[in-house]
C-alpha positions as CSV (number, residue, x, y, z in Angstrom):
1,X,-30.1,-39.5,-10.5
2,X,-32.8,-36.7,-11.2
3,X,-31.2,-34.8,-8.4
4,X,-27.7,-35.3,-9.8
5,X,-29.0,-34.1,-13.4
6,X,-30.3,-31.3,-11.9
7,X,-27.5,-30.0,-9.7
8,X,-25.2,-30.5,-13.0
9,X,-27.3,-28.3,-15.0
10,X,-27.4,-25.7,-12.3
11,X,-23.5,-25.8,-12.0
12,X,-23.3,-25.3,-15.6
13,X,-25.5,-22.6,-15.7
14,X,-23.6,-20.7,-13.0
15,X,-20.3,-21.4,-14.8
16,X,-21.5,-19.9,-18.0
17,X,-23.1,-16.8,-16.1
18,X,-20.1,-15.6,-13.7
19,X,-22.3,-12.5,-13.1
20,X,-24.7,-14.4,-11.0
21,X,-22.1,-16.0,-9.1
22,X,-20.6,-12.8,-8.2
23,X,-23.9,-11.0,-7.1
24,X,-24.8,-13.9,-4.6
25,X,-21.2,-14.7,-3.9
26,X,-20.0,-11.5,-2.3
27,X,-18.1,-12.9,0.9
28,X,-14.6,-11.9,0.9
29,X,-12.4,-15.0,0.4
30,X,-8.6,-15.3,1.0
31,X,-6.8,-18.3,-0.5
32,X,-3.4,-19.3,1.1
33,X,-1.0,-21.3,-1.3
34,X,2.2,-23.3,-0.4
35,X,3.2,-24.5,-3.9
36,X,4.9,-28.1,-4.1
37,X,8.0,-28.4,-6.7
38,X,11.2,-28.6,-6.0
39,X,12.3,-32.1,-7.7
40,X,11.0,-35.5,-7.3
41,X,12.6,-36.2,-3.6
42,X,10.9,-33.2,-2.5
43,X,7.8,-34.1,-3.9
44,X,8.2,-37.9,-2.0
45,X,9.2,-36.2,1.3
46,X,5.6,-33.9,0.9
47,X,3.8,-37.2,0.4
48,X,4.9,-38.5,3.5
49,X,5.2,-35.9,5.8
50,X,3.3,-32.7,4.7
51,X,4.6,-29.8,7.5
52,X,2.0,-26.9,8.0
53,X,3.3,-23.6,6.8
54,X,4.0,-21.1,9.4
55,X,3.1,-18.2,7.3
56,X,-0.4,-19.8,7.0
57,X,-0.9,-19.2,10.8
58,X,0.7,-15.5,10.5
59,X,-1.6,-14.5,7.8
60,X,-4.9,-16.0,9.3
61,X,-4.1,-14.4,12.5
62,X,-3.9,-11.0,10.9
63,X,-6.7,-11.4,8.5
64,X,-10.2,-10.1,9.7
65,X,-12.8,-12.8,10.6
66,X,-15.2,-11.6,7.8
67,X,-13.0,-13.4,5.3
68,X,-13.3,-17.0,4.2
69,X,-10.0,-18.7,4.0
70,X,-9.1,-21.5,1.9
71,X,-5.9,-23.3,2.0
72,X,-3.8,-25.3,-0.5
73,X,-0.8,-27.0,1.2
74,X,1.3,-28.7,-1.3
75,X,-1.8,-30.3,-3.2
76,X,-1.7,-31.9,-6.5
77,X,-3.7,-29.3,-8.5
78,X,-6.9,-29.5,-10.4
79,X,-8.3,-27.1,-12.8
80,X,-11.6,-26.1,-10.5
81,X,-9.2,-25.0,-7.7
82,X,-8.9,-21.5,-9.9
83,X,-11.5,-19.3,-9.4
84,X,-12.4,-15.7,-10.2
85,X,-12.9,-12.8,-7.2
86,X,-10.4,-14.3,-4.9
87,X,-7.3,-12.7,-3.0
88,X,-4.8,-15.3,-3.4
89,X,-1.6,-15.2,-1.4
90,X,1.4,-17.5,-2.9
91,X,4.5,-18.0,-0.4
92,X,7.6,-18.4,-3.0
93,X,10.9,-20.4,-2.6
94,X,13.5,-20.9,-5.4
95,X,12.9,-24.4,-5.0
96,X,9.0,-24.2,-5.8
97,X,9.2,-20.8,-7.7
98,X,8.4,-22.2,-11.3
99,X,5.3,-23.9,-9.8
100,X,4.3,-20.8,-7.7
101,X,4.6,-18.8,-10.9
102,X,2.6,-21.0,-12.9
103,X,-0.2,-21.0,-10.1
104,X,-0.1,-17.4,-10.0
105,X,-0.4,-16.8,-13.6
106,X,-3.4,-19.1,-14.0
107,X,-5.1,-17.5,-10.9
108,X,-4.9,-14.3,-12.4
109,X,-6.1,-15.5,-15.7
110,X,-9.2,-16.7,-14.1
111,X,-10.0,-13.4,-12.4
112,X,-8.4,-13.5,-9.0
113,X,-6.1,-11.2,-7.5
114,X,-2.5,-12.3,-6.6
115,X,0.1,-11.5,-4.0
116,X,3.3,-13.1,-3.6
117,X,5.9,-13.2,-0.6
118,X,8.7,-15.3,0.5
119,X,12.5,-15.2,0.1
120,X,12.7,-16.0,-3.7
121,X,10.3,-12.9,-4.7
122,X,12.0,-10.8,-2.1
123,X,15.1,-10.9,-4.1
124,X,13.6,-11.3,-7.6
125,X,10.6,-8.9,-7.2
126,X,10.7,-7.7,-11.0
127,X,10.6,-11.1,-12.0
128,X,7.6,-12.0,-9.7
129,X,5.5,-9.1,-11.0
130,X,5.3,-10.6,-14.6
131,X,3.3,-13.1,-12.6
132,X,1.2,-11.5,-10.0
133,X,-0.4,-8.0,-9.0
134,X,1.7,-7.6,-6.0
135,X,4.7,-8.5,-4.1
136,X,5.8,-8.5,-0.2
137,X,9.4,-7.8,0.1
138,X,10.4,-9.2,3.6
139,X,8.3,-10.0,6.3
140,X,4.4,-10.0,5.6
141,X,3.3,-9.7,9.1
142,X,4.0,-5.9,9.7
143,X,2.2,-4.9,6.2
144,X,-0.6,-7.2,6.1
145,X,-3.5,-5.3,7.4
146,X,-2.4,-2.2,4.8
147,X,-2.6,-4.9,2.1
148,X,-6.2,-6.0,2.9
149,X,-7.1,-2.4,3.2
150,X,-5.7,-1.6,-0.2
151,X,-7.1,-4.7,-1.7
152,X,-10.5,-3.8,-0.4
153,X,-10.5,-0.3,-1.8
154,X,-9.0,-1.4,-5.1
155,X,-5.7,0.5,-4.4
156,X,-3.3,-2.4,-4.2
157,X,0.4,-1.3,-4.7
158,X,2.8,-3.3,-7.0
159,X,5.0,-3.8,-4.1
160,X,5.2,-3.8,0.0
161,X,8.4,-3.7,2.1
162,X,7.4,-5.5,5.5
163,X,9.0,-5.5,8.6
164,X,8.6,-7.6,11.8
165,X,6.0,-6.8,14.2
166,X,6.8,-5.8,17.6
167,X,3.9,-7.0,19.3
168,X,3.8,-10.4,17.2
169,X,3.0,-12.7,20.4
170,X,-0.2,-10.8,21.2
171,X,-1.9,-11.4,17.7
172,X,-0.3,-14.4,16.3
173,X,0.8,-16.7,19.3
174,X,-2.6,-16.3,20.8
175,X,-4.1,-17.4,17.5
176,X,-1.4,-20.2,17.4
177,X,-2.7,-21.6,20.8
178,X,-6.2,-21.7,19.9
179,X,-5.2,-23.8,16.9
180,X,-5.3,-27.7,16.6
181,X,-2.5,-29.6,17.9
182,X,-1.4,-30.9,14.4
183,X,-1.0,-27.2,13.4
184,X,1.0,-26.2,16.9
185,X,3.3,-28.9,16.7
186,X,4.8,-27.6,13.2
187,X,5.0,-24.3,14.8
188,X,8.1,-23.5,17.1
189,X,9.8,-20.1,16.5
190,X,12.5,-19.3,19.0
191,X,14.3,-16.6,17.3
192,X,14.6,-14.6,14.0
193,X,17.7,-14.8,11.7
194,X,21.4,-15.8,12.8
195,X,24.1,-14.2,14.2
196,X,26.7,-15.6,11.6
197,X,27.3,-14.6,8.1
198,X,28.1,-17.6,6.1
199,X,28.8,-16.7,2.6
200,X,26.3,-19.6,1.4
201,X,23.5,-19.0,3.4
202,X,20.7,-16.6,2.5
203,X,19.3,-16.0,5.7
204,X,21.8,-13.1,6.9
205,X,21.1,-10.7,3.9
206,X,17.4,-11.6,4.1
């Protein structure tokens, strides 16, 4: 009981003095977020089968090893998940945009830097910039190393226009092959885009 009391008091002390935490916790940290949302049926489906996001594999493969990486894949959020001094990357679809914007706003309020990407913010860039620090338009893989460099130099730009990386397999696929079977089984990429131009589909224009 005395030990638990001591730990609790130290926790309160550090929470009230963020300067101490910043001084002794200088490791760069990337927080990857795939928000939930999209209605009741989507929420129930997520509880049954939570697919690992392919974008997590891409960003982890392209992030230097001196970054500590934390992942949140469609989890129920608790206030202690929000922390200061982190680089937070949130992927956003229209179906989960409301939740994504809420998380981005809270992370910023707690003192972290937030980058958003995905189909929704690619089209609604100005809307997204109301909630985050920077938006990736298009594919993140070709521009991610530059984003990290700008972040480390305090020169993050409001928008970045990405493109597909020509030597994609040399980095991302090699990282994928070293991943756990649970991740590998959710990642199968045979092609990019689609040759058809159906009027109801966002893929051709994206």
